[in-house]
BAROMI-103570 format. One line per 8 residues: number of its first residue (from 1); their letters; for each residue x, y, z of C-alpha. Coordinates in steps of 0.2 Angstrom, whole numbers, always signed. Layout:
BAROMI-103570
NUM) A) X Y Z ~ ...
end
This chain:
BAROMI-103570
1) MTVLSLYP) +437 +609 +522 ~ +427 +597 +512 ~ +427 +588 +495 ~ +413 +582 +484 ~ +412 +563 +482 ~ +410 +558 +464 ~ +412 +539 +465 ~ +406 +528 +472
9) TAEEERPL) +394 +539 +481 ~ +390 +555 +471 ~ +385 +572 +477 ~ +391 +569 +495 ~ +402 +581 +504 ~ +416 +573 +514 ~ +428 +581 +526 ~ +446 +582 +518
17) QGLYLGLN) +454 +578 +535 ~ +452 +559 +537 ~ +447 +556 +519 ~ +462 +543 +517 ~ +465 +539 +535 ~ +448 +530 +536 ~ +454 +517 +523 ~ +464 +508 +537
25) LHRQAADG) +476 +502 +524 ~ +487 +495 +538 ~ +473 +482 +541 ~ +469 +477 +523 ~ +483 +464 +519 ~ +479 +446 +524 ~ +491 +437 +536 ~ +507 +434 +528
33) DLLIYSNY) +504 +446 +514 ~ +508 +464 +510 ~ +498 +479 +503 ~ +509 +491 +492 ~ +502 +508 +487 ~ +509 +523 +478 ~ +504 +541 +477 ~ +507 +555 +465
41) IASLDGRI) +501 +572 +461 ~ +501 +577 +443 ~ +495 +592 +432 ~ +480 +589 +420 ~ +493 +587 +406 ~ +501 +572 +416 ~ +517 +581 +423 ~ +523 +574 +440
49) SLTKAHSA) +540 +583 +438 ~ +549 +595 +427 ~ +567 +595 +422 ~ +577 +609 +430 ~ +586 +621 +419 ~ +604 +617 +415 ~ +602 +600 +425 ~ +597 +582 +422
57) ESQVPADI) +588 +583 +439 ~ +569 +586 +440 ~ +557 +591 +454 ~ +539 +592 +457 ~ +532 +608 +449 ~ +528 +622 +462 ~ +512 +625 +452 ~ +504 +609 +457
65) INRRDWRL) +510 +608 +475 ~ +497 +612 +488 ~ +493 +609 +507 ~ +477 +600 +504 ~ +485 +587 +494 ~ +499 +586 +506 ~ +487 +582 +520 ~ +482 +567 +511
73) YQELAAQA) +500 +562 +507 ~ +503 +563 +526 ~ +487 +552 +529 ~ +494 +539 +518 ~ +511 +539 +526 ~ +503 +537 +543 ~ +496 +520 +538 ~ +513 +513 +532
81) DVMITSAR) +524 +501 +541 ~ +538 +505 +528 ~ +541 +518 +515 ~ +549 +513 +498 ~ +560 +526 +490 ~ +575 +528 +479 ~ +594 +533 +480 ~ +589 +549 +470
89) YFRQLAKG) +578 +555 +485 ~ +593 +554 +497 ~ +604 +563 +484 ~ +591 +577 +484 ~ +590 +576 +503 ~ +609 +579 +504 ~ +607 +594 +493 ~ +592 +601 +503
97) EAQDLLPV) +580 +599 +488 ~ +569 +585 +495 ~ +551 +589 +499 ~ +551 +581 +516 ~ +560 +569 +528 ~ +549 +554 +524 ~ +535 +559 +535 ~ +523 +557 +546
105) GQEDEYAD) +526 +576 +548 ~ +531 +584 +565 ~ +521 +600 +562 ~ +506 +603 +574 ~ +493 +600 +560 ~ +499 +582 +559 ~ +499 +578 +577 ~ +483 +569 +575
113) LLDWRESE) +492 +557 +563 ~ +506 +553 +576 ~ +492 +550 +589 ~ +483 +539 +577 ~ +499 +528 +574 ~ +501 +526 +592 ~ +483 +521 +595 ~ +485 +508 +581
121) GLKAQPDV) +501 +501 +589 ~ +512 +507 +575 ~ +529 +514 +577 ~ +531 +533 +578 ~ +538 +533 +560 ~ +538 +521 +546 ~ +554 +512 +542 ~ +562 +516 +525
129) LILSNSLD) +567 +504 +511 ~ +578 +511 +497 ~ +579 +503 +480 ~ +596 +506 +472 ~ +606 +496 +459 ~ +620 +509 +460 ~ +621 +512 +479 ~ +624 +530 +475
137) IPVPALKL) +617 +535 +492 ~ +625 +549 +502 ~ +630 +542 +518 ~ +627 +558 +528 ~ +609 +559 +522 ~ +605 +542 +530 ~ +610 +549 +547 ~ +595 +560 +546
145) LQGRRVLI) +584 +545 +549 ~ +591 +540 +565 ~ +579 +530 +576 ~ +572 +522 +560 ~ +576 +505 +552 ~ +584 +508 +535 ~ +584 +494 +523 ~ +592 +494 +506
153) CTGKHAEP) +589 +482 +491 ~ +602 +481 +478 ~ +607 +470 +463 ~ +620 +456 +464 ~ +634 +466 +456 ~ +634 +480 +469 ~ +651 +487 +474 ~ +657 +479 +491
161) EKIAALQA) +665 +496 +496 ~ +648 +505 +494 ~ +640 +491 +504 ~ +652 +492 +518 ~ +650 +511 +519 ~ +631 +510 +520 ~ +632 +496 +533 ~ +643 +506 +543
169) AGAELFEM) +630 +520 +543 ~ +618 +508 +550 ~ +608 +502 +535 ~ +604 +484 +532 ~ +609 +478 +514 ~ +599 +465 +505 ~ +608 +459 +489 ~ +596 +451 +476
177) DAPDVSGA) +600 +436 +465 ~ +598 +446 +449 ~ +608 +461 +443 ~ +593 +473 +445 ~ +580 +474 +459 ~ +563 +467 +455 ~ +546 +471 +462 ~ +543 +453 +466
185) AVKDLLIA) +559 +452 +476 ~ +555 +468 +485 ~ +538 +461 +490 ~ +545 +444 +496 ~ +558 +453 +506 ~ +546 +465 +515 ~ +534 +450 +519 ~ +549 +441 +526
193) QGYRTAYM) +553 +456 +537 ~ +535 +456 +544 ~ +528 +471 +536 ~ +510 +473 +531 ~ +509 +490 +522 ~ +522 +498 +511 ~ +520 +516 +504 ~ +530 +520 +488
201) IAGPQVHR) +534 +538 +486 ~ +548 +537 +473 ~ +548 +542 +455 ~ +542 +533 +439 ~ +557 +520 +438 ~ +553 +513 +455 ~ +535 +513 +450 ~ +538 +504 +435
209) TLIADRVL) +548 +491 +445 ~ +533 +487 +455 ~ +520 +488 +441 ~ +530 +476 +430 ~ +529 +462 +442 ~ +511 +467 +447 ~ +515 +469 +465 ~ +508 +486 +467
217) DRLFLTTR) +490 +485 +474 ~ +484 +503 +475 ~ +488 +520 +466 ~ +482 +536 +474 ~ +483 +550 +461 ~ +479 +568 +463 ~ +476 +578 +447 ~ +478 +597 +449
225) LRLIGGTG) +466 +604 +436 ~ +480 +615 +428 ~ +490 +613 +412 ~ +508 +618 +415 ~ +517 +612 +399 ~ +536 +610 +398 ~ +546 +599 +387 ~ +557 +590 +400
233) FDTIVSGE) +545 +580 +411 ~ +541 +564 +420 ~ +524 +555 +421 ~ +519 +542 +434 ~ +528 +527 +425 ~ +543 +526 +414 ~ +549 +511 +404 ~ +541 +494 +399
241) IGGVADLQ) +529 +486 +411 ~ +526 +469 +403 ~ +510 +474 +394 ~ +496 +484 +398 ~ +490 +486 +416 ~ +472 +488 +420 ~ +466 +498 +435 ~ +449 +499 +443
249) LLSLYLDR) +443 +515 +450 ~ +439 +514 +469 ~ +435 +532 +473 ~ +435 +549 +466 ~ +433 +566 +475 ~ +433 +584 +468 ~ +441 +597 +478 ~ +432 +613 +473
257) NDSTSQLF) +443 +624 +483 ~ +445 +640 +472 ~ +464 +640 +474 ~ +467 +621 +472 ~ +454 +614 +461 ~ +459 +595 +459 ~ +453 +577 +459 ~ +458 +564 +472
265) AQYALQQQ) +457 +546 +464 ~ +461 +529 +471 ~ +464 +515 +459 ~ +466 +496 +462 ~ +479 +488 +450 ~ +470 +472 +443 ~ +480 +457 +445 ~ +483 +446 +429
end
């Protein structure tokens, strides 16, 4: 399985396996700092999720999901100390609708990633940080993450009863000084907790939270070369982000596999 490098080295075949693992993201942050990166797969017309019929919920379109992109998703997870997600993910998990259990995956094809984490001195699985102002998090879903540290960031108006229930389930609650969780506060918290790499796998609202404060460092974007249409959909960011955010292309690969033609791009968010 190979992909074609288009940038910065053109016309060079590279193995798909190890394409992102070789970035060593867990070693990129300076002492006392944190690297935050996000990852999405989108159709060529920009859809990362479609609204389900007769529901306000949305899900990643089956027409763009594929195992080759999923391998790279797992490689990014393998380099994370902590994964940033949302309460919505746990609501989907409670309904059996989530894509995964916050990998690194346990399937045989990802055994090399588990071995790699061990060789790099990382825990078997990344910890989990949930961003939620509502704290509408199903407690039973948290129990699926036994053995992993679960942190929750919430605003200062969070309901004490919900806080108590989540703490009783083993989560660590961090109340912010503002009504809403901010990207800057998230970064400060994770640095204070000793993390060096954070992998954001949530939807466009959490992405907006990180971009608005310019604390997102890298964006990994797979573009499946398909148009899928649809009237109810999400893109990679939603809401105001405090003005335009410029990105620098770091790498671009073309997957010429007949059944999964797609582009793998890595961007750096330029800091203002």
